[in-house]
C-alpha positions in Angstrom: 187.9 84.5 184.5 190.3 86.4 182.2 189.5 89.8 180.7 189.2 88.1 177.2 186.3 86.0 178.8 184.4 89.1 179.8 185.3 90.8 176.2 183.3 88.0 174.5 180.2 89.0 176.6 180.4 92.7 175.6 181.6 92.5 172.0 179.1 94.5 170.2 179.6 92.6 167.0 178.4 89.3 168.6 174.7 88.3 168.6 174.6 87.4 172.0 176.3 90.3 173.3 175.1 91.3 176.9 175.7 93.6 179.9 178.2 92.5 182.6 176.9 91.7 186.2 178.3 93.7 189.2 180.5 90.7 190.1 181.7 90.3 186.4 182.4 94.0 186.0 184.5 93.8 189.2 186.3 91.0 188.1 187.0 92.5 184.7 188.3 95.8 186.0 190.4 93.9 188.7 192.0 91.9 185.7 192.8 95.4 184.0 194.5 96.6 187.2 196.5 93.6 187.9 199.0 94.1 185.3 198.5 90.6 183.7 196.4 91.7 180.6 197.8 93.1 177.5 197.2 96.5 176.4 195.5 95.6 173.3 192.9 93.4 175.1 192.3 96.1 177.5 192.0 98.6 174.8 189.6 96.5 172.9 187.5 95.9 175.9 187.2 99.4 176.8 186.2 100.4 173.2 183.6 97.4 173.2 182.2 98.8 176.3 181.9 102.3 174.8 180.0 101.1 171.8 177.8 98.7 173.7 176.9 101.3 176.3 178.1 101.0 179.9 175.4 100.3 182.6 175.2 101.5 186.3 176.0 97.9 187.5 179.0 97.7 185.3 180.4 101.2 186.6 179.6 100.1 190.1 181.6 96.9 189.6 184.6 98.7 188.1 184.7 101.4 190.9 184.3 98.6 193.5 187.5 96.9 192.3 189.3 100.2 192.0 188.4 101.1 195.4 189.3 97.7 196.8 193.0 98.3 195.5 193.3 101.9 196.4 194.7 103.5 199.7 191.7 105.7 200.5 192.3 108.8 202.5 189.8 110.3 205.0 187.8 107.4 205.1 185.1 108.0 208.0 186.0 111.5 208.4 182.7 113.5 209.3 181.7 116.2 207.1 184.1 115.3 204.3 183.2 116.3 200.6 185.3 114.7 197.7 185.3 117.0 194.5 185.8 115.0 191.3 186.6 117.1 188.2 187.5 115.2 185.0 191.2 113.9 185.4 192.2 115.0 182.0 191.5 118.4 182.9 190.4 121.9 181.1 191.6 122.9 177.7 190.0 126.2 176.9 188.5 127.3 180.3 190.4 127.7 183.5 189.8 124.9 186.1 188.1 126.5 188.9 187.4 123.4 191.1 190.6 124.2 193.2 189.5 127.9 194.1 185.8 126.5 194.7 187.2 124.0 197.0 189.3 126.5 198.9 186.2 128.8 199.3 184.0 125.9 200.4 186.8 124.9 203.0 186.9 128.4 204.4 183.2 128.3 204.8 183.5 125.2 207.1 183.3 122.1 204.7 186.1 119.6 204.7 187.1 119.0 201.2 189.3 116.4 199.4 189.8 117.4 195.7 190.8 114.2 193.8 192.7 114.9 190.6 195.9 114.3 188.6 198.6 116.0 186.4 198.6 116.0 182.8 196.4 112.9 182.0 196.3 111.7 178.5 194.9 112.2 175.9 194.1 115.8 176.5 196.8 116.5 179.2 194.7 119.5 180.3 195.0 121.9 183.2 194.0 120.4 186.6 194.3 121.3 190.3 197.9 120.4 190.1 198.7 123.1 187.7 196.6 125.7 189.8 198.1 124.7 193.0 201.8 124.7 191.7 201.2 128.2 190.6 199.7 129.3 193.9 202.6 128.0 195.6 201.0 125.2 197.2 200.8 121.6 195.9 198.8 118.4 195.2 200.1 115.5 197.2 200.6 111.9 195.9 200.6 110.5 199.5 197.0 109.6 200.8 198.1 109.8 204.4 199.4 113.4 203.9 196.1 114.3 202.2 194.1 113.3 205.1 196.5 115.1 207.4 196.1 118.2 205.5 192.3 118.0 205.5 192.6 117.5 209.1 194.8 120.5 209.6 193.3 123.0 207.0 190.1 121.5 205.8 191.6 121.0 202.2 193.8 118.8 200.2 194.1 117.9 196.7 195.3 114.3 196.0 196.5 112.4 193.1 194.3 109.7 192.0 197.4 107.6 190.9 198.9 108.2 194.2 195.8 106.6 195.8 195.8 103.8 193.1 199.1 103.4 191.5 197.9 100.6 189.3 196.1 103.3 187.2 199.6 104.5 185.7 199.6 101.2 183.9 196.4 102.2 182.1 197.5 105.8 181.1 199.3 104.7 177.8 196.1 103.1 176.8 194.0 106.2 177.7 196.5 108.0 175.3 196.2 105.7 172.4 192.3 105.0 172.8 191.6 108.6 171.9 187.8 108.3 172.4 186.2 108.7 175.9 185.8 105.2 177.5 184.4 104.2 180.7 187.8 104.5 182.4 187.3 108.4 182.4 184.1 107.8 184.4 185.7 105.2 186.8 188.6 107.5 187.6 186.1 110.1 189.1 184.5 107.3 191.2 187.4 106.6 193.2 186.5 108.3 196.5 185.9 107.1 200.3 182.3 105.8 200.4 181.6 107.7 203.7 182.1 111.0 202.1 179.5 113.2 200.1 180.6 113.7 196.5 180.5 116.4 193.9 181.4 115.2 190.6 181.5 116.7 187.0 179.7 114.9 184.2 179.9 115.2 180.3 176.9 116.1 178.4 174.4 113.5 177.5 172.5 110.7 179.4 175.3 110.1 182.0 174.1 112.5 184.5 171.7 110.4 186.3 173.7 107.3 185.9 176.7 109.0 187.7 174.5 109.6 190.8 173.0 106.1 190.7 176.3 104.7 190.8 177.3 106.9 193.8 174.2 105.7 195.3 175.1 102.0 194.7 178.5 102.5 196.2 177.1 103.8 199.6 177.5 107.5 199.4 175.2 109.5 201.7 175.0 112.4 199.6 176.1 113.2 196.0 175.6 116.0 193.4 176.5 115.4 189.7 176.5 118.5 187.5 177.3 118.9 183.8 179.4 121.9 184.3 182.1 123.8 182.1 184.1 121.2 180.1 182.5 118.4 182.2 183.6 120.0 185.4 181.6 120.4 188.7 181.9 124.2 188.1 178.5 125.6 186.9 178.2 127.8 184.0 177.5 131.6 184.6 176.1 132.4 180.9 173.4 129.6 181.1 171.7 127.1 183.1 173.7 124.1 184.4 171.9 120.7 184.8 172.6 118.3 187.7 171.2 115.6 189.8 171.4 115.3 193.5 171.4 112.1 195.8 170.0 113.0 199.3 170.1 109.6 201.1 167.6 107.6 199.1 166.1 110.4 197.0 167.2 111.5 193.5 166.4 115.2 192.8 167.0 117.3 189.7 169.2 120.2 190.2 169.0 123.3 187.9 171.7 126.2 188.7 170.3 129.5 187.2 173.2 132.0 187.7 170.8 134.9 187.4 168.9 133.5 190.5 171.8 134.4 192.8 172.9 137.6 190.8 175.8 135.8 189.3 174.9 135.6 185.7 177.5 136.8 183.1 177.6 137.0 179.4 180.3 134.6 178.9 182.4 132.2 180.7 185.9 132.8 182.1 188.5 132.2 179.3 192.1 131.3 179.1 194.4 133.5 176.9 195.1 132.2 173.5 198.6 130.4 173.0 200.1 128.5 170.2 199.1 124.7 170.0 201.3 122.6 172.2 203.7 120.2 170.3 202.5 116.8 169.5 202.3 114.6 172.5 201.6 117.5 174.9 198.5 119.5 176.1 197.7 122.7 178.0 198.9 121.2 181.3 202.4 121.1 179.8 202.3 124.7 178.9 204.2 126.9 181.3 202.2 130.0 180.1 198.8 128.3 180.3 199.7 126.9 183.8 200.6 130.5 184.8 197.3 132.0 183.3 195.3 129.2 185.2 197.0 130.0 188.4 196.7 133.7 187.9 192.8 133.4 187.3 192.4 131.6 190.6 194.7 134.0 192.4 192.6 136.9 191.1 189.5 135.3 192.4 190.9 134.8 195.9 192.1 138.4 195.9 188.6 139.7 195.2 188.6 140.3 191.6 185.1 140.5 190.2 183.9 138.6 186.9 182.9 135.5 185.5 185.7 133.3 187.3 184.5 134.6 190.6 181.1 134.1 190.2 181.6 130.5 188.9 183.8 129.7 191.7 181.1 130.9 194.1 178.4 128.7 192.6 180.9 125.6 192.6 181.6 126.3 196.4 177.8 126.6 197.1 177.4 123.1 195.6 180.1 121.7 197.7 178.8 123.4 200.8 175.2 122.0 200.0 176.7 118.4 199.6 178.5 118.8 202.9 175.3 119.6 204.6 176.6 123.2 205.5 173.5 124.8 203.9 169.9 123.8 203.0 169.9 125.7 199.8 172.2 126.9 197.0 171.3 130.6 197.9 172.4 129.8 201.6 175.6 128.3 199.9 176.3 131.3 197.7 176.0 133.7 200.7 178.4 131.5 202.9 180.9 131.3 200.0 180.8 135.0 199.3 181.3 135.8 203.0 184.2 133.3 203.1 185.8 134.8 199.9 185.3 138.4 200.9 186.5 137.9 204.4 189.9 136.7 203.4 189.3 133.3 204.9 189.7 131.4 201.6 193.0 133.0 201.2 193.8 132.0 204.9 193.1 128.3 203.9 195.7 128.7 201.0 198.3 130.0 203.2 197.9 127.3 205.7 198.1 124.8 202.7 201.4 126.4 201.5 202.8 125.9 205.2 201.9 122.3 205.1 203.2 121.6 201.6 206.6 123.4 202.1 
């Protein structure tokens, strides 16, 4: 079936609109990735889904199609956690998923951070921005990412390196300015054998994200509605989450005060003039430097909200990896890994591998 056939089923203007089955959704997303569908048809399909409302089975079908075409690093690697932040990045807050992942790796987890660079329409700051400033790098080669994880327990890999066909959807992502299911599907591209820590936007998508992970065969997953939709918890208020532990879904509430990590406000990026039209924070050298500097200061032991948020994020990763039973144990392990200099040691190894 063509994408146009599936569009008829989800068109919210029709009286007989309906949800797609898993098989139909997999077929539809495969058509989107094939390069044979027009940008107009794909954009119309995505917007129609947005207004109809996407289901767990549809997201599972989309992700299954994407994974079938992707080169997946670290499949079957024991103890692996995939960290999936929003690929369009951060705009007003520093992305701390990189430093949280480095801390978790130093505490014994194997961490694959899946991200990208300057993804439209936001073109925000991502792991690529931070690692570039820290003198390391994100790789576009899945085999290289797997090698780095094996050698230093951490790698950041570009999702378009894993699935080049996504590049064909970037222009559509830029033109269709509203958030569509594509933003969610990108975060679901991960090896099914791994545990996953994923950031989720506000609203009813939290439980859905974990249900999709369960349907895709992941043994463990945590989805949190963190800062700017990232997997990094807030330090000024409670962060809501849902955890998948084998077949059980459990509510997670991260209260920073419970761990002595509460702050009056979140870590902030400095204010700069608005970027030119067609660009975003990830294109701004001063903002890239600022984001990298904040992560570097955390690794150097600087106290404050950025450090506290990174420790909470690392604790979630460690819990998902099975390295600790509780978040409190995860915070303790993360604090030790950071204060001992082990997290900085992981970064040094990564620099050597990336050079």
